N, C-alpha and C positions, 0 to 999 in steps of 0.2 A: 652486628654485635648481639642484638636481641635473639636472633635465630641461633647463634652459637651457644648462648646461655640455655635456651630452651632445649637444644639438641643435647647438651651436656647433662642436663637434668634427666631427660628421657633415657639416655644411656645408663645413667646411674640407677634409675628406678628399675630398669630391666636387667641390671647387673646381677650376677650369681650371688655376690656377697649380700646384696639387698634382699634378694629372694629368700635366702636362708636366714635373714634377719640378724646378721652379724656385722653389717657394715658400719653401724654406729657404736660398736663396742670398743672401748679403749684397750681392754685386754686382748681382743682379737688382733688389733693392729700391732700391739706390742709383741704379741706372740709371733706374728709374721716377721717382724724385725729380728727377733731372736732366731727364727728359722733361717733367715737370710744370712745372719752372722755365722751360723753353724755351717751352712753350705759354702759360704764364701768368706773365710777368715780374714781376707784382706780388707773386708768392710770395717773391721775394728780400726784400722789405720785411716781409711777413707772418711769414716764418719766421726770417730772420736779422737783421731790423731794420736794413737798410742802404738808403740812398737813392742813386739814380743808375741808370746803365745797366750791366748786368753780363752776363757769359757764364760758362759753367762747362764743365769737362772732367772726364771720369772717368779715374781711375787716372793722373793726370798726375804724373810724378816721384814715384811711390809714394803720393801723396795720393789718398784715396778719391774725394773730390769737391773739385776746385780751382776756386774762384770768383774771378774777376778782373774789373776794370773793362774794358769793351768796347774801349777805346782802347789798352790796354797789358796784353797777356797775360803778360808777364814779371814783372809786379808782382802778387803774390797779394793778395787782399782778405780772403777767408775760407778757412780750412783746415778741411775737414770730414772727420772720421773716422767711419766707419760700422761699427757692430757689431750684426749681427742675431743671430748664433748664439754667437759667441765673446766673451770679455771682452778688456779691454786687457792687453797683455803688455809685457815689457821688451824693449828692442832693444839689440843689442851695438854699441858705438862704440869708437873708439880710446882713450877715457877710461873704459871699462868699461860696465856695463849702465845704461841710463836708461829712463825711461818712454817708451813709443812716441810719445805726443803731444809730449813734451819734445824728442825727436829731430827731429820735424817742425818745431817752433817754432824750434829752433836753426838749422835749414837755411833757414827763410824768416823772416828778421828784419824784413822790411817788412810782413808780414801784419798786418792790423788785428784780426782776430777768429779764434777757434778754437771749433769746435763738435764735440761728440760726439753722434751719433744712435744710440740703442740701443733695445732692446725693454723692458728693465727699467731703472729708475734706477740709475746707476753708483755703486757704493759706494767706488771708489778715489778718492784725492785727485787732483783735476784741475788743481791749481795749476801754473803755469809759472814757471820761474826765468830771470832774466837776459834778459827780453824787454821792449822798450820799450812795445809795445802790448798784447800778450796776457799778462794776469796769471793767467788761469784759463780753461780750456775750459768752455763752457756745455753742459750736458747736456740734450738734449730727446729725446723718444721717438717711435717710429713710430706707436704707438697712442694717443699723447697729443697733443702739439702738431702733429705732421704730419697726423694724421687730422683734427683739428679744422679746420685751414685748408683741407684738401682738401674737406671737407664744405661749408665756407663758399663755396668756389669753385663747387661744384656748385649751390648754392642761387642764387648770383648769375648763373650761366650755365645756368639750368635749361632753356633752349630749345636749347642746343647740346649734342649728345651726343658723348661721347668714350668708346667702349667699353673702351679700355685702362685709363683712369683709373677708370672705373666698376668694373671688375673689381678694381683695386687697393684701392679704398675698401671694396668688399664684403668682401674678404679681411681687411683690417685691422680692420673692425668686428667680425667674428666672433672674430678673434684677441684683440681687446681684452677681450671677455667672459672669456676664459680667463686672460689676463694679470692682469686685475683680481682674479679669484678666487684666483690663486696669491699675489698680494701681500697679499690679505686674510687668507689662511690662515697666512702666515708659515711657522712650523715645524710647524703642525698637519697632520693627515692630508689628503692630496690625493686618494687613491683614493676614488671615490664609492660603492663597494660596492653598485652597482646590478646589474651582471651581469658576465660574462666573468671568473669566478673572483675577483671583488671587486678586480681590479686594472685597472678600466676606464680610469682617468686615465692610468696608465702605458702601457696598451695603445695608446690613442689618440695619446699623445705620440710613441710609437715610429712609429706609422703616418705621422705628420706629419714625422718626422725632427727633432723639436724636443725630445726628451727630454733631450739634453745641455744645451740652453739652460736648461730648467727646473731641472735638477740644479745647474747652475752658480749660478743665483740662490740656491738653498737652501743650497748650500755656502758662499756668501758670507755668508749670515746666520749660519751656524754659526761661520765664521772670525771674524766681527765680535764675536760673543758671547765666544769664547775670548780674542781679543785684548783685549777690554775687561777680562776677568778678570785678564789678565796685566798690563795697564797699572795696574790698581788693586792689583796684588800680592795678589789673592784666589785662593785654591785652588791656584794654579799655582806650582810651585817649580822647574820644570825648566829655565827659561831666564832670562837676565838681562832685566830690564825694558827696557833700552835697545835690545835686539835684537828686540823682539816683532814688528816689522813684517817682518822679513826671513827668519825661519826657516819661515814658512808660505807656501805658494803654491798657487794654483788654476790648473790647466792643463786642456787638452782634447786627448785622443788618440782618433783614430778616431771623433769625435763624442761621446765619453763624457767628462763632466767628472770631475775628480779633485782631491782636496785632499790635500796631503801636508805633513808636518812632518819636517824633516830635521836631523840633528846629525852633525858630523864626529867620527870616532874620535879620542879624545885620544891614545891609544897603540894603534894598530891591531894586533890579534892576528895579522894577516897583512899582509904588505907591500902586497898588492893591494887591501885593503879601504879604501874611501874614507869612507863615511858609512852611517848607518842611520836608520830612522825609521818613522813611521806613515803609511799611505796609505788613503784611502777612495775607491773607484771603483765605479760602477754599484751593486752591492748588497753588496760585500765590503769589510770593514775588514782591512787587512793590516799585518804587520810586514815590513820589507824591509831589505836590505843592498845597497849599491851598491859595485861593485868596478871595477878598471881593465880587467879582461878576464873571459872566461868560463872560464878555466882553473882557477878555484878552487871549482868547483861542489861538490865533495865536502865540503870543510871549511866552506863557506858553508852548505850544507844542514844540517850539524850545528848550526851557530849558529842558523839560522832555526828549526829544530825545537826546540832547547832553550829559546831565549828566547821564541819564539812561544807555546809551551805555558805558560811562566811568566806571560806577559802575559795569556793567555786565562784561566788559573786565577784570577788576581787580579781581573780586570775583567769577564770574560764566562764565568763558571764553567759555565754551561749552554749554551755556544756550540756551533758546528758542529764536525764532525770536521776536525782540522787538515789542510790540503792545501797542499803545495808547488806553486808555480806555475812556468811554463816558465823555462828558463835564459836568461840574458842578462847584460849588465853590471849590470842592475838585476834582482834576483830577490826574490820575496816569498813569504810563507806566509799564507794566509787564516785569520783567527782569529775572525771574526764575520760574520754575514750580516744585513743590514738595508737594505731598499729606501729610496731617497731620496724616494719618494713616500708612504711611511708617516709616522706621527707621529714627529717628530724632536726633540720638546721636551727629551728627556733625553740626547740624543746629545752635545751640547757637554760636559756633565759627564763623560760616559764617555771622551771623547777626552782631556780634562784628566787623568782618572785614568790613562790609558795613558801620557801624557807624564810624569806624576809617577812612574809605575813605571819608565820609562826612566831617570829621574834616580836612582831608588833603586838600580838595578842597573848604573849606568854603570861602576862599578869592575870588576865581573865581566864585563861585556860587552866590556871592553877587555883581557881576559885570554884565555888559551887555553881551549878547551872542556874 
């Protein structure tokens, strides 16, 4: 198994798509899908289960792949959201933040279907409100349903060569080996401990510029476990049950996935302080304070140092040396180091401990240092 994973990584690193630095681009893979649909129209039926004559367009009115009946471009038939590296996010509207796919469904009331194409199965709720036809986006994956139908097409048209699609299929086949391994491991160790200082999986993921994607998947597993504990009111005392979906969020900055839990100050010790919380990004777990501007660095540093040490002493007593991170409206102090590619089975409980500690100290954290 280890040799298969290493071999798949090495093939992907040497792959033409990686060499031209396009392999990690969402638009690139969505463009290849549109190319396949144009060359093999029967893929509309095989992938999206629709009958008739259809065309598609990339990035039409912010829709990643806009599928419409050939005779009427203004009437959408299938709305396709493609997520290769990042996950779904919220979009701002005049009525507040809504799910990205809900925003698109609201705009295209005549659309018949909605699809989300991703690398990992999506954990977010894909249900759509107030739409006549689309009740829920269907989630399919590049290395699952898409790869399967592409291989079928290759078998049916074995006498016809298509170098571009052949390259895409070869890329997805090797990537599938790695994706399946990650899904099988769940929160268990990913690093294969074969060579390269025992962080070979992490090293190869960085080489492919996909480490953020793999981190995002594992952070979602952690968030789900914590949210489940909150829903069942087990272990977690820090937030009301009804709010469990909203105080946690997974984002992506500069290709690095991050998980953060945030709480507003009840009685801010400084007028510029907005909120505080826990964040985990790359290999650092941090305590942070968000403020309106950068002018409060001195007093904020005092808060971060005091409560960062308190949290570390309670949850990670053998942790790293406390380190204040760069200034900004968002500033943090690192209290623990743990790679997202290592064994993570105990991490959800540790984050719950941190959140409970924040609840325990919420009175003092809202007072002057």
